[in-house]
N, C-alpha and C positions, 0 to 999 in steps of 0.2 A: 178736474181729472183731465190730463193733458193728452193722455192714448200714445200713440206710437210716434217715432220720432228718430231724428238721427242720435246714435249713439244708445240708442234704446233696446237691447236685445230680448225678443220675445222667449219666456222660459216654457210657457203653456198654460193652460187653464187649471186652477187651484180650487179645491173644495175647500169651502170657509164654513166654520160650523161656532155656534155660541154652546160651549160645554159647559153644562151645569154642575156645581160643586155636589159632590156626592154621586153623582151619576158616571158610570163606566169607569170608574176609578179617580174621576176629578178630586183633589182636595181643595180647590177653590174653583170660581167661575172665570173663564177665560176664552178667548178667541184662539180655535185652532185653525190655523192654513196649511193644507193638507198638499202638498207638491213634491214627489220625489226628487225632482231638479234641483229644489233648494236644497238638499243636503251634499251638493256638490260645493257650495258656499259655506253654508252653515253646517256643521258637522253636531248631531246629537249629543247633547248635553253641553252645547256652547250656548251662551247669553249675549243678547245684544240689546238693543233700544228700538221702540219704535215711536214715530210721530204721527200726529196726524196732520193730513192734507186736506184740501177741498177735492170731494170724491173718493176718498180713500186714506190709504195711510202709506208710511214709508218705512223701510228698516233700513237703520243706520250700521254700517259694518265697521268692523275693528280691521287692524291692519292686516292679519293673516286672512281673514274673510274677503277682505278687498284682493287679495294676491290671488284666491282661489276664482273670485266673480270675473278679474281681467283674463286670467288664463282660459277661463271657460268662454268668456266673450273673443277670444284669440287675439287678445292685445298680450304684447310680448314685455 
């Protein structure tokens, strides 16, 4: 995990859960990352991909998501 650095915009602290199949409406076991600020970049119902990295994961963004992320970061 590399932490803060140039070009990284802190969105806040997320709540992360293992959501078990059959509990609270889950049809499959999955990981929930809950942070309202993420919905400025990924809209409910959109899908993307996740990759593993040392110390965590990254979310790959599609073109529309990249535009929203850069707008949120103040990049024109």
